[in-house]
N, C-alpha and C positions, 0 to 999 in steps of 0.2 A: 370510515376513519382513514387517515392519512399517517403514513411512516416516514422520517428523513433518515435516509441511510447514513450511517456514520461510518469514519474511518476503521472503526473496530469490526464493524460488519464485513467490510473490504478486505481487512488483515485475515479475517477469520475465513473468507472464502465461500460464506454463506450467510444467508438470513432465515432463519427457522420461525415459522409464526405459527403457534398452536391457538387455537379458538375453542372454546366450548359453549354450547349453547344449552340451556337449562329451562324447563317449565313444569307446571303441575297440572297434573289431569283433572277433570272435572271433579272430583272426589275432595281435591284439595291437600291430600296427603301423598299421594304418589308420584316420585319425581320422574320425568324423562330427561335424558341427557344424550347429547351427542358431540362428538369431538372431531377434529379434523385438525392435519397438519400441512402446513404449504412451504415448501423451500424454495427459495430464488438461490441460484447459482451460477456459473459459468455455463451448465448444460441447460438450462431452462429455456425453453422456445419462447415462453410466453413474456417474461422479463428476466433479460441476462444479465447478470452481477459482471462488470468488468474488475477482473482481478488480474490484469497484466503487471509484470514486475519488469524492472529495467534498470540501469543506470547509465550513463555518459560519464566520462572524464575528457577533461579539456585541461591541458596543459601548455604553459607559455613562460616566455624566459625574457628577462629583463639584466642589464647591466650598468652599471654607473659610469664605464668606461666610455669614452667618446669614440668613435669610430670603430674599428675591428678590434676584437679581444684577443689577448694572448696568454702567454703563461704567468701566472700570478694574479691576474684578472678575476676577479668573483662575478659568478652568473648566479641570479637569483631565479629559481623556478616558483611559479605559482600553479596550482591545481585549484580545480572547480569540478566538483562532483555534482550532478543533477539526477534527481530522481525522476524519469521522464514515464514511471509508471504508474499505477494505482494504489498499489501496495506499498505500508510503510516500509523503509529500509533503515534498520537499525547496524550500529557498531561498522561503520565505512572503515576500512582501513586502503592505505595506498601503500603500495609498494614501487620504488624505483629503480632500475637495477645498476642506474649510474650512481644514486645517492646512497643507495640501502638502505634497511630497516623498512620502518613503517613510517 
């Protein structure tokens, strides 16, 4: 059987697969059972789960002023944050020293 990895698997950092095999002995009443667990994570040498995290931030500026900007002119900053890893990133906060706040 095939399994498609989900974002939740990557965010968890591992995929744990439990399997159980069960059968009856020839007497028809005695059950024989075996179980096994296989874990896929960043340290598994057979199937390695990618779980790198990271973000990149880009900042640009523009102004409606033609030519050079000076006192009283407005500069508009734009921020772009990109998740360049495999793990989900939540609650991103941007803090700018010049602009203050979040």
